[in-house]
Chimera marker file (.cmm) of the C-alpha trace (Angstrom):
<marker_set name="trace">
<marker id="1" x="0.000" y="0.000" z="0.000" r="1" g="1" b="0" radius="0.5"/>
<marker id="2" x="1.502" y="3.345" z="-1.042" r="1" g="1" b="0" radius="0.5"/>
<marker id="3" x="-1.295" y="5.885" z="-0.309" r="1" g="1" b="0" radius="0.5"/>
<marker id="4" x="-1.268" y="6.890" z="3.346" r="1" g="1" b="0" radius="0.5"/>
<marker id="5" x="-3.225" y="10.167" z="3.000" r="1" g="1" b="0" radius="0.5"/>
<marker id="6" x="-6.025" y="8.767" z="5.148" r="1" g="1" b="0" radius="0.5"/>
<marker id="7" x="-3.702" y="8.791" z="8.163" r="1" g="1" b="0" radius="0.5"/>
<marker id="8" x="-3.515" y="11.741" z="10.512" r="1" g="1" b="0" radius="0.5"/>
<marker id="9" x="-0.498" y="12.810" z="12.534" r="1" g="1" b="0" radius="0.5"/>
<marker id="10" x="-2.534" y="13.719" z="15.589" r="1" g="1" b="0" radius="0.5"/>
<marker id="11" x="-2.113" y="17.439" z="15.028" r="1" g="1" b="0" radius="0.5"/>
<marker id="12" x="-5.277" y="19.285" z="14.091" r="1" g="1" b="0" radius="0.5"/>
<marker id="13" x="-7.381" y="16.189" z="13.526" r="1" g="1" b="0" radius="0.5"/>
<marker id="14" x="-10.453" y="18.327" z="13.211" r="1" g="1" b="0" radius="0.5"/>
<marker id="15" x="-10.976" y="20.498" z="10.206" r="1" g="1" b="0" radius="0.5"/>
<marker id="16" x="-11.458" y="23.977" z="11.623" r="1" g="1" b="0" radius="0.5"/>
<marker id="17" x="-12.323" y="27.050" z="9.608" r="1" g="1" b="0" radius="0.5"/>
<marker id="18" x="-9.846" y="29.910" z="9.603" r="1" g="1" b="0" radius="0.5"/>
<marker id="19" x="-11.400" y="32.671" z="11.686" r="1" g="1" b="0" radius="0.5"/>
<marker id="20" x="-8.469" y="35.080" z="11.467" r="1" g="1" b="0" radius="0.5"/>
<marker id="21" x="-10.428" y="37.642" z="9.465" r="1" g="1" b="0" radius="0.5"/>
<marker id="22" x="-13.364" y="37.535" z="11.887" r="1" g="1" b="0" radius="0.5"/>
<marker id="23" x="-11.026" y="37.788" z="14.890" r="1" g="1" b="0" radius="0.5"/>
<marker id="24" x="-9.121" y="40.773" z="13.506" r="1" g="1" b="0" radius="0.5"/>
<marker id="25" x="-12.332" y="42.447" z="12.376" r="1" g="1" b="0" radius="0.5"/>
<marker id="26" x="-13.902" y="42.062" z="15.804" r="1" g="1" b="0" radius="0.5"/>
<marker id="27" x="-10.831" y="43.516" z="17.548" r="1" g="1" b="0" radius="0.5"/>
<marker id="28" x="-10.775" y="46.523" z="15.218" r="1" g="1" b="0" radius="0.5"/>
<marker id="29" x="-14.542" y="47.044" z="15.547" r="1" g="1" b="0" radius="0.5"/>
<marker id="30" x="-14.425" y="46.983" z="19.371" r="1" g="1" b="0" radius="0.5"/>
<marker id="31" x="-11.443" y="49.351" z="19.249" r="1" g="1" b="0" radius="0.5"/>
<marker id="32" x="-13.376" y="51.741" z="16.970" r="1" g="1" b="0" radius="0.5"/>
<marker id="33" x="-16.551" y="51.468" z="19.021" r="1" g="1" b="0" radius="0.5"/>
<marker id="34" x="-14.668" y="52.461" z="22.183" r="1" g="1" b="0" radius="0.5"/>
<marker id="35" x="-12.960" y="55.343" z="20.380" r="1" g="1" b="0" radius="0.5"/>
<marker id="36" x="-16.258" y="56.670" z="18.994" r="1" g="1" b="0" radius="0.5"/>
<marker id="37" x="-17.882" y="56.521" z="22.425" r="1" g="1" b="0" radius="0.5"/>
<marker id="38" x="-15.006" y="58.591" z="23.828" r="1" g="1" b="0" radius="0.5"/>
<marker id="39" x="-15.212" y="61.035" z="20.914" r="1" g="1" b="0" radius="0.5"/>
<marker id="40" x="-18.938" y="61.422" z="21.532" r="1" g="1" b="0" radius="0.5"/>
<marker id="41" x="-18.329" y="62.353" z="25.178" r="1" g="1" b="0" radius="0.5"/>
<marker id="42" x="-15.637" y="64.830" z="24.175" r="1" g="1" b="0" radius="0.5"/>
<marker id="43" x="-17.824" y="66.483" z="21.523" r="1" g="1" b="0" radius="0.5"/>
<marker id="44" x="-20.716" y="66.885" z="23.961" r="1" g="1" b="0" radius="0.5"/>
<marker id="45" x="-18.368" y="68.424" z="26.551" r="1" g="1" b="0" radius="0.5"/>
<marker id="46" x="-17.044" y="70.769" z="23.852" r="1" g="1" b="0" radius="0.5"/>
<marker id="47" x="-20.673" y="71.762" z="23.205" r="1" g="1" b="0" radius="0.5"/>
<marker id="48" x="-20.506" y="70.768" z="19.566" r="1" g="1" b="0" radius="0.5"/>
<marker id="49" x="-22.991" y="68.698" z="17.577" r="1" g="1" b="0" radius="0.5"/>
<marker id="50" x="-20.758" y="66.742" z="15.191" r="1" g="1" b="0" radius="0.5"/>
<marker id="51" x="-17.801" y="64.426" z="15.584" r="1" g="1" b="0" radius="0.5"/>
<marker id="52" x="-14.998" y="65.737" z="13.361" r="1" g="1" b="0" radius="0.5"/>
<marker id="53" x="-12.079" y="63.798" z="11.861" r="1" g="1" b="0" radius="0.5"/>
<marker id="54" x="-9.827" y="65.420" z="14.488" r="1" g="1" b="0" radius="0.5"/>
<marker id="55" x="-12.073" y="64.093" z="17.277" r="1" g="1" b="0" radius="0.5"/>
<marker id="56" x="-11.795" y="60.612" z="15.802" r="1" g="1" b="0" radius="0.5"/>
<marker id="57" x="-8.013" y="60.827" z="15.450" r="1" g="1" b="0" radius="0.5"/>
<marker id="58" x="-7.599" y="61.950" z="19.058" r="1" g="1" b="0" radius="0.5"/>
<marker id="59" x="-10.007" y="59.255" z="20.248" r="1" g="1" b="0" radius="0.5"/>
<marker id="60" x="-8.062" y="56.562" z="18.373" r="1" g="1" b="0" radius="0.5"/>
<marker id="61" x="-4.811" y="57.798" z="19.920" r="1" g="1" b="0" radius="0.5"/>
<marker id="62" x="-6.378" y="57.691" z="23.361" r="1" g="1" b="0" radius="0.5"/>
<marker id="63" x="-7.824" y="54.243" z="22.753" r="1" g="1" b="0" radius="0.5"/>
<marker id="64" x="-4.358" y="52.853" z="22.000" r="1" g="1" b="0" radius="0.5"/>
<marker id="65" x="-3.420" y="53.745" z="25.589" r="1" g="1" b="0" radius="0.5"/>
<marker id="66" x="-6.665" y="52.329" z="27.045" r="1" g="1" b="0" radius="0.5"/>
<marker id="67" x="-6.641" y="49.160" z="24.938" r="1" g="1" b="0" radius="0.5"/>
<marker id="68" x="-4.827" y="46.973" z="27.478" r="1" g="1" b="0" radius="0.5"/>
<marker id="69" x="-6.757" y="48.181" z="30.509" r="1" g="1" b="0" radius="0.5"/>
<marker id="70" x="-10.369" y="48.010" z="29.299" r="1" g="1" b="0" radius="0.5"/>
<marker id="71" x="-12.338" y="45.289" z="31.108" r="1" g="1" b="0" radius="0.5"/>
<marker id="72" x="-14.107" y="42.423" z="29.322" r="1" g="1" b="0" radius="0.5"/>
<marker id="73" x="-12.366" y="42.967" z="25.977" r="1" g="1" b="0" radius="0.5"/>
<marker id="74" x="-12.381" y="39.272" z="25.074" r="1" g="1" b="0" radius="0.5"/>
<marker id="75" x="-16.120" y="39.015" z="25.699" r="1" g="1" b="0" radius="0.5"/>
<marker id="76" x="-16.768" y="42.193" z="23.711" r="1" g="1" b="0" radius="0.5"/>
<marker id="77" x="-14.701" y="40.844" z="20.803" r="1" g="1" b="0" radius="0.5"/>
<marker id="78" x="-16.650" y="37.579" z="20.835" r="1" g="1" b="0" radius="0.5"/>
<marker id="79" x="-19.944" y="39.520" z="20.832" r="1" g="1" b="0" radius="0.5"/>
<marker id="80" x="-18.703" y="41.677" z="17.964" r="1" g="1" b="0" radius="0.5"/>
<marker id="81" x="-17.590" y="38.598" z="16.044" r="1" g="1" b="0" radius="0.5"/>
<marker id="82" x="-21.116" y="37.205" z="16.343" r="1" g="1" b="0" radius="0.5"/>
<marker id="83" x="-22.589" y="40.546" z="15.184" r="1" g="1" b="0" radius="0.5"/>
<marker id="84" x="-20.287" y="40.492" z="12.149" r="1" g="1" b="0" radius="0.5"/>
<marker id="85" x="-21.395" y="36.949" z="11.284" r="1" g="1" b="0" radius="0.5"/>
<marker id="86" x="-25.058" y="37.982" z="11.660" r="1" g="1" b="0" radius="0.5"/>
<marker id="87" x="-24.555" y="40.991" z="9.373" r="1" g="1" b="0" radius="0.5"/>
<marker id="88" x="-22.821" y="38.859" z="6.737" r="1" g="1" b="0" radius="0.5"/>
<marker id="89" x="-25.633" y="36.301" z="6.910" r="1" g="1" b="0" radius="0.5"/>
<marker id="90" x="-28.253" y="39.077" z="6.569" r="1" g="1" b="0" radius="0.5"/>
<marker id="91" x="-26.398" y="40.584" z="3.608" r="1" g="1" b="0" radius="0.5"/>
<marker id="92" x="-26.283" y="37.221" z="1.882" r="1" g="1" b="0" radius="0.5"/>
<marker id="93" x="-30.007" y="36.684" z="2.463" r="1" g="1" b="0" radius="0.5"/>
<marker id="94" x="-30.953" y="40.170" z="1.292" r="1" g="1" b="0" radius="0.5"/>
<marker id="95" x="-28.507" y="40.464" z="-1.582" r="1" g="1" b="0" radius="0.5"/>
<marker id="96" x="-31.381" y="41.184" z="-3.987" r="1" g="1" b="0" radius="0.5"/>
<marker id="97" x="-32.413" y="44.307" z="-2.080" r="1" g="1" b="0" radius="0.5"/>
<marker id="98" x="-30.327" y="47.200" z="-3.350" r="1" g="1" b="0" radius="0.5"/>
<marker id="99" x="-30.791" y="50.042" z="-0.920" r="1" g="1" b="0" radius="0.5"/>
<marker id="100" x="-29.908" y="53.505" z="-2.091" r="1" g="1" b="0" radius="0.5"/>
<marker id="101" x="-28.465" y="55.848" z="0.472" r="1" g="1" b="0" radius="0.5"/>
<marker id="102" x="-28.792" y="59.561" z="-0.032" r="1" g="1" b="0" radius="0.5"/>
<marker id="103" x="-26.564" y="61.945" z="1.847" r="1" g="1" b="0" radius="0.5"/>
<marker id="104" x="-27.748" y="65.412" z="2.642" r="1" g="1" b="0" radius="0.5"/>
<marker id="105" x="-25.196" y="67.827" z="1.195" r="1" g="1" b="0" radius="0.5"/>
<marker id="106" x="-26.782" y="70.728" z="3.065" r="1" g="1" b="0" radius="0.5"/>
<marker id="107" x="-25.165" y="69.681" z="6.340" r="1" g="1" b="0" radius="0.5"/>
<marker id="108" x="-21.969" y="71.651" z="6.780" r="1" g="1" b="0" radius="0.5"/>
<marker id="109" x="-19.120" y="69.998" z="8.602" r="1" g="1" b="0" radius="0.5"/>
<marker id="110" x="-18.585" y="71.533" z="11.996" r="1" g="1" b="0" radius="0.5"/>
<marker id="111" x="-15.117" y="72.874" z="12.729" r="1" g="1" b="0" radius="0.5"/>
<marker id="112" x="-13.035" y="71.221" z="15.441" r="1" g="1" b="0" radius="0.5"/>
<marker id="113" x="-12.615" y="73.188" z="18.657" r="1" g="1" b="0" radius="0.5"/>
<marker id="114" x="-11.008" y="71.941" z="21.850" r="1" g="1" b="0" radius="0.5"/>
<marker id="115" x="-13.224" y="71.423" z="24.852" r="1" g="1" b="0" radius="0.5"/>
<marker id="116" x="-12.888" y="73.904" z="27.665" r="1" g="1" b="0" radius="0.5"/>
<marker id="117" x="-14.164" y="71.286" z="30.118" r="1" g="1" b="0" radius="0.5"/>
<marker id="118" x="-11.648" y="70.230" z="32.785" r="1" g="1" b="0" radius="0.5"/>
<marker id="119" x="-12.867" y="66.654" z="33.276" r="1" g="1" b="0" radius="0.5"/>
<marker id="120" x="-10.292" y="63.820" z="32.946" r="1" g="1" b="0" radius="0.5"/>
<marker id="121" x="-11.635" y="62.745" z="29.526" r="1" g="1" b="0" radius="0.5"/>
<marker id="122" x="-11.376" y="66.229" z="28.042" r="1" g="1" b="0" radius="0.5"/>
<marker id="123" x="-7.931" y="66.757" z="29.549" r="1" g="1" b="0" radius="0.5"/>
<marker id="124" x="-6.790" y="63.494" z="27.949" r="1" g="1" b="0" radius="0.5"/>
<marker id="125" x="-8.165" y="64.596" z="24.575" r="1" g="1" b="0" radius="0.5"/>
<marker id="126" x="-6.703" y="68.087" z="24.833" r="1" g="1" b="0" radius="0.5"/>
<marker id="127" x="-3.203" y="66.847" z="25.704" r="1" g="1" b="0" radius="0.5"/>
<marker id="128" x="-3.142" y="63.580" z="23.743" r="1" g="1" b="0" radius="0.5"/>
<marker id="129" x="-0.532" y="64.849" z="21.277" r="1" g="1" b="0" radius="0.5"/>
<marker id="130" x="1.941" y="65.469" z="24.134" r="1" g="1" b="0" radius="0.5"/>
<marker id="131" x="1.570" y="61.864" z="25.273" r="1" g="1" b="0" radius="0.5"/>
<marker id="132" x="1.511" y="60.514" z="21.702" r="1" g="1" b="0" radius="0.5"/>
<marker id="133" x="4.836" y="62.180" z="20.842" r="1" g="1" b="0" radius="0.5"/>
<marker id="134" x="6.534" y="60.173" z="23.616" r="1" g="1" b="0" radius="0.5"/>
<marker id="135" x="4.736" y="56.914" z="22.788" r="1" g="1" b="0" radius="0.5"/>
<marker id="136" x="6.828" y="53.998" z="21.533" r="1" g="1" b="0" radius="0.5"/>
<marker id="137" x="4.621" y="51.112" z="20.377" r="1" g="1" b="0" radius="0.5"/>
<marker id="138" x="5.717" y="47.754" z="21.780" r="1" g="1" b="0" radius="0.5"/>
<marker id="139" x="3.113" y="45.243" z="20.625" r="1" g="1" b="0" radius="0.5"/>
<marker id="140" x="2.550" y="44.416" z="16.950" r="1" g="1" b="0" radius="0.5"/>
<marker id="141" x="-1.047" y="45.659" z="17.184" r="1" g="1" b="0" radius="0.5"/>
<marker id="142" x="0.133" y="48.955" z="18.710" r="1" g="1" b="0" radius="0.5"/>
<marker id="143" x="2.641" y="49.385" z="15.879" r="1" g="1" b="0" radius="0.5"/>
<marker id="144" x="-0.028" y="48.801" z="13.235" r="1" g="1" b="0" radius="0.5"/>
<marker id="145" x="-2.517" y="51.150" z="14.877" r="1" g="1" b="0" radius="0.5"/>
<marker id="146" x="0.093" y="53.860" z="15.489" r="1" g="1" b="0" radius="0.5"/>
<marker id="147" x="1.208" y="53.720" z="11.865" r="1" g="1" b="0" radius="0.5"/>
<marker id="148" x="-2.330" y="54.155" z="10.548" r="1" g="1" b="0" radius="0.5"/>
<marker id="149" x="-3.256" y="56.860" z="13.062" r="1" g="1" b="0" radius="0.5"/>
<marker id="150" x="-0.129" y="58.808" z="12.125" r="1" g="1" b="0" radius="0.5"/>
<marker id="151" x="-1.221" y="58.693" z="8.473" r="1" g="1" b="0" radius="0.5"/>
<marker id="152" x="-4.631" y="60.211" z="9.199" r="1" g="1" b="0" radius="0.5"/>
<link id1="1" id2="2" r="1" g="1" b="0" radius="0.2"/>
<link id1="2" id2="3" r="1" g="1" b="0" radius="0.2"/>
<link id1="3" id2="4" r="1" g="1" b="0" radius="0.2"/>
<link id1="4" id2="5" r="1" g="1" b="0" radius="0.2"/>
<link id1="5" id2="6" r="1" g="1" b="0" radius="0.2"/>
<link id1="6" id2="7" r="1" g="1" b="0" radius="0.2"/>
<link id1="7" id2="8" r="1" g="1" b="0" radius="0.2"/>
<link id1="8" id2="9" r="1" g="1" b="0" radius="0.2"/>
<link id1="9" id2="10" r="1" g="1" b="0" radius="0.2"/>
<link id1="10" id2="11" r="1" g="1" b="0" radius="0.2"/>
<link id1="11" id2="12" r="1" g="1" b="0" radius="0.2"/>
<link id1="12" id2="13" r="1" g="1" b="0" radius="0.2"/>
<link id1="13" id2="14" r="1" g="1" b="0" radius="0.2"/>
<link id1="14" id2="15" r="1" g="1" b="0" radius="0.2"/>
<link id1="15" id2="16" r="1" g="1" b="0" radius="0.2"/>
<link id1="16" id2="17" r="1" g="1" b="0" radius="0.2"/>
<link id1="17" id2="18" r="1" g="1" b="0" radius="0.2"/>
<link id1="18" id2="19" r="1" g="1" b="0" radius="0.2"/>
<link id1="19" id2="20" r="1" g="1" b="0" radius="0.2"/>
<link id1="20" id2="21" r="1" g="1" b="0" radius="0.2"/>
<link id1="21" id2="22" r="1" g="1" b="0" radius="0.2"/>
<link id1="22" id2="23" r="1" g="1" b="0" radius="0.2"/>
<link id1="23" id2="24" r="1" g="1" b="0" radius="0.2"/>
<link id1="24" id2="25" r="1" g="1" b="0" radius="0.2"/>
<link id1="25" id2="26" r="1" g="1" b="0" radius="0.2"/>
<link id1="26" id2="27" r="1" g="1" b="0" radius="0.2"/>
<link id1="27" id2="28" r="1" g="1" b="0" radius="0.2"/>
<link id1="28" id2="29" r="1" g="1" b="0" radius="0.2"/>
<link id1="29" id2="30" r="1" g="1" b="0" radius="0.2"/>
<link id1="30" id2="31" r="1" g="1" b="0" radius="0.2"/>
<link id1="31" id2="32" r="1" g="1" b="0" radius="0.2"/>
<link id1="32" id2="33" r="1" g="1" b="0" radius="0.2"/>
<link id1="33" id2="34" r="1" g="1" b="0" radius="0.2"/>
<link id1="34" id2="35" r="1" g="1" b="0" radius="0.2"/>
<link id1="35" id2="36" r="1" g="1" b="0" radius="0.2"/>
<link id1="36" id2="37" r="1" g="1" b="0" radius="0.2"/>
<link id1="37" id2="38" r="1" g="1" b="0" radius="0.2"/>
<link id1="38" id2="39" r="1" g="1" b="0" radius="0.2"/>
<link id1="39" id2="40" r="1" g="1" b="0" radius="0.2"/>
<link id1="40" id2="41" r="1" g="1" b="0" radius="0.2"/>
<link id1="41" id2="42" r="1" g="1" b="0" radius="0.2"/>
<link id1="42" id2="43" r="1" g="1" b="0" radius="0.2"/>
<link id1="43" id2="44" r="1" g="1" b="0" radius="0.2"/>
<link id1="44" id2="45" r="1" g="1" b="0" radius="0.2"/>
<link id1="45" id2="46" r="1" g="1" b="0" radius="0.2"/>
<link id1="46" id2="47" r="1" g="1" b="0" radius="0.2"/>
<link id1="47" id2="48" r="1" g="1" b="0" radius="0.2"/>
<link id1="48" id2="49" r="1" g="1" b="0" radius="0.2"/>
<link id1="49" id2="50" r="1" g="1" b="0" radius="0.2"/>
<link id1="50" id2="51" r="1" g="1" b="0" radius="0.2"/>
<link id1="51" id2="52" r="1" g="1" b="0" radius="0.2"/>
<link id1="52" id2="53" r="1" g="1" b="0" radius="0.2"/>
<link id1="53" id2="54" r="1" g="1" b="0" radius="0.2"/>
<link id1="54" id2="55" r="1" g="1" b="0" radius="0.2"/>
<link id1="55" id2="56" r="1" g="1" b="0" radius="0.2"/>
<link id1="56" id2="57" r="1" g="1" b="0" radius="0.2"/>
<link id1="57" id2="58" r="1" g="1" b="0" radius="0.2"/>
<link id1="58" id2="59" r="1" g="1" b="0" radius="0.2"/>
<link id1="59" id2="60" r="1" g="1" b="0" radius="0.2"/>
<link id1="60" id2="61" r="1" g="1" b="0" radius="0.2"/>
<link id1="61" id2="62" r="1" g="1" b="0" radius="0.2"/>
<link id1="62" id2="63" r="1" g="1" b="0" radius="0.2"/>
<link id1="63" id2="64" r="1" g="1" b="0" radius="0.2"/>
<link id1="64" id2="65" r="1" g="1" b="0" radius="0.2"/>
<link id1="65" id2="66" r="1" g="1" b="0" radius="0.2"/>
<link id1="66" id2="67" r="1" g="1" b="0" radius="0.2"/>
<link id1="67" id2="68" r="1" g="1" b="0" radius="0.2"/>
<link id1="68" id2="69" r="1" g="1" b="0" radius="0.2"/>
<link id1="69" id2="70" r="1" g="1" b="0" radius="0.2"/>
<link id1="70" id2="71" r="1" g="1" b="0" radius="0.2"/>
<link id1="71" id2="72" r="1" g="1" b="0" radius="0.2"/>
<link id1="72" id2="73" r="1" g="1" b="0" radius="0.2"/>
<link id1="73" id2="74" r="1" g="1" b="0" radius="0.2"/>
<link id1="74" id2="75" r="1" g="1" b="0" radius="0.2"/>
<link id1="75" id2="76" r="1" g="1" b="0" radius="0.2"/>
<link id1="76" id2="77" r="1" g="1" b="0" radius="0.2"/>
<link id1="77" id2="78" r="1" g="1" b="0" radius="0.2"/>
<link id1="78" id2="79" r="1" g="1" b="0" radius="0.2"/>
<link id1="79" id2="80" r="1" g="1" b="0" radius="0.2"/>
<link id1="80" id2="81" r="1" g="1" b="0" radius="0.2"/>
<link id1="81" id2="82" r="1" g="1" b="0" radius="0.2"/>
<link id1="82" id2="83" r="1" g="1" b="0" radius="0.2"/>
<link id1="83" id2="84" r="1" g="1" b="0" radius="0.2"/>
<link id1="84" id2="85" r="1" g="1" b="0" radius="0.2"/>
<link id1="85" id2="86" r="1" g="1" b="0" radius="0.2"/>
<link id1="86" id2="87" r="1" g="1" b="0" radius="0.2"/>
<link id1="87" id2="88" r="1" g="1" b="0" radius="0.2"/>
<link id1="88" id2="89" r="1" g="1" b="0" radius="0.2"/>
<link id1="89" id2="90" r="1" g="1" b="0" radius="0.2"/>
<link id1="90" id2="91" r="1" g="1" b="0" radius="0.2"/>
<link id1="91" id2="92" r="1" g="1" b="0" radius="0.2"/>
<link id1="92" id2="93" r="1" g="1" b="0" radius="0.2"/>
<link id1="93" id2="94" r="1" g="1" b="0" radius="0.2"/>
<link id1="94" id2="95" r="1" g="1" b="0" radius="0.2"/>
<link id1="95" id2="96" r="1" g="1" b="0" radius="0.2"/>
<link id1="96" id2="97" r="1" g="1" b="0" radius="0.2"/>
<link id1="97" id2="98" r="1" g="1" b="0" radius="0.2"/>
<link id1="98" id2="99" r="1" g="1" b="0" radius="0.2"/>
<link id1="99" id2="100" r="1" g="1" b="0" radius="0.2"/>
<link id1="100" id2="101" r="1" g="1" b="0" radius="0.2"/>
<link id1="101" id2="102" r="1" g="1" b="0" radius="0.2"/>
<link id1="102" id2="103" r="1" g="1" b="0" radius="0.2"/>
<link id1="103" id2="104" r="1" g="1" b="0" radius="0.2"/>
<link id1="104" id2="105" r="1" g="1" b="0" radius="0.2"/>
<link id1="105" id2="106" r="1" g="1" b="0" radius="0.2"/>
<link id1="106" id2="107" r="1" g="1" b="0" radius="0.2"/>
<link id1="107" id2="108" r="1" g="1" b="0" radius="0.2"/>
<link id1="108" id2="109" r="1" g="1" b="0" radius="0.2"/>
<link id1="109" id2="110" r="1" g="1" b="0" radius="0.2"/>
<link id1="110" id2="111" r="1" g="1" b="0" radius="0.2"/>
<link id1="111" id2="112" r="1" g="1" b="0" radius="0.2"/>
<link id1="112" id2="113" r="1" g="1" b="0" radius="0.2"/>
<link id1="113" id2="114" r="1" g="1" b="0" radius="0.2"/>
<link id1="114" id2="115" r="1" g="1" b="0" radius="0.2"/>
<link id1="115" id2="116" r="1" g="1" b="0" radius="0.2"/>
<link id1="116" id2="117" r="1" g="1" b="0" radius="0.2"/>
<link id1="117" id2="118" r="1" g="1" b="0" radius="0.2"/>
<link id1="118" id2="119" r="1" g="1" b="0" radius="0.2"/>
<link id1="119" id2="120" r="1" g="1" b="0" radius="0.2"/>
<link id1="120" id2="121" r="1" g="1" b="0" radius="0.2"/>
<link id1="121" id2="122" r="1" g="1" b="0" radius="0.2"/>
<link id1="122" id2="123" r="1" g="1" b="0" radius="0.2"/>
<link id1="123" id2="124" r="1" g="1" b="0" radius="0.2"/>
<link id1="124" id2="125" r="1" g="1" b="0" radius="0.2"/>
<link id1="125" id2="126" r="1" g="1" b="0" radius="0.2"/>
<link id1="126" id2="127" r="1" g="1" b="0" radius="0.2"/>
<link id1="127" id2="128" r="1" g="1" b="0" radius="0.2"/>
<link id1="128" id2="129" r="1" g="1" b="0" radius="0.2"/>
<link id1="129" id2="130" r="1" g="1" b="0" radius="0.2"/>
<link id1="130" id2="131" r="1" g="1" b="0" radius="0.2"/>
<link id1="131" id2="132" r="1" g="1" b="0" radius="0.2"/>
<link id1="132" id2="133" r="1" g="1" b="0" radius="0.2"/>
<link id1="133" id2="134" r="1" g="1" b="0" radius="0.2"/>
<link id1="134" id2="135" r="1" g="1" b="0" radius="0.2"/>
<link id1="135" id2="136" r="1" g="1" b="0" radius="0.2"/>
<link id1="136" id2="137" r="1" g="1" b="0" radius="0.2"/>
<link id1="137" id2="138" r="1" g="1" b="0" radius="0.2"/>
<link id1="138" id2="139" r="1" g="1" b="0" radius="0.2"/>
<link id1="139" id2="140" r="1" g="1" b="0" radius="0.2"/>
<link id1="140" id2="141" r="1" g="1" b="0" radius="0.2"/>
<link id1="141" id2="142" r="1" g="1" b="0" radius="0.2"/>
<link id1="142" id2="143" r="1" g="1" b="0" radius="0.2"/>
<link id1="143" id2="144" r="1" g="1" b="0" radius="0.2"/>
<link id1="144" id2="145" r="1" g="1" b="0" radius="0.2"/>
<link id1="145" id2="146" r="1" g="1" b="0" radius="0.2"/>
<link id1="146" id2="147" r="1" g="1" b="0" radius="0.2"/>
<link id1="147" id2="148" r="1" g="1" b="0" radius="0.2"/>
<link id1="148" id2="149" r="1" g="1" b="0" radius="0.2"/>
<link id1="149" id2="150" r="1" g="1" b="0" radius="0.2"/>
<link id1="150" id2="151" r="1" g="1" b="0" radius="0.2"/>
<link id1="151" id2="152" r="1" g="1" b="0" radius="0.2"/>
</marker_set>
């Protein structure tokens, strides 16, 4: 007998789907969700109505520092991964429905202004560039995020 392909070595006996894309997507989505929540708080404290690109950039910078210390991150990533799978399944089921989205061009983009609030969140946002300039990414994920934030 010369065909031994039916034999397994004992490593990875079960066929398991590669979930790398879902895992990375869920991490990035949780990261973004946290950053947008922080940006929303900052914008309200600055008494503005719109989140600007500068708010988002500062929130992403801040989130890099909070990333390791946020509680329940693994659970949040698993929940997000399930949401992503549900959205993909919905999209596949409703692929015939082409929704058209119309943007209102009358809305002017609000200009960024720093918050005058003295709360810890606003202080972090207002002085994030000072901390960012001294930041040296250590983890691979920090290096990737820092690179992309710098290019914003």
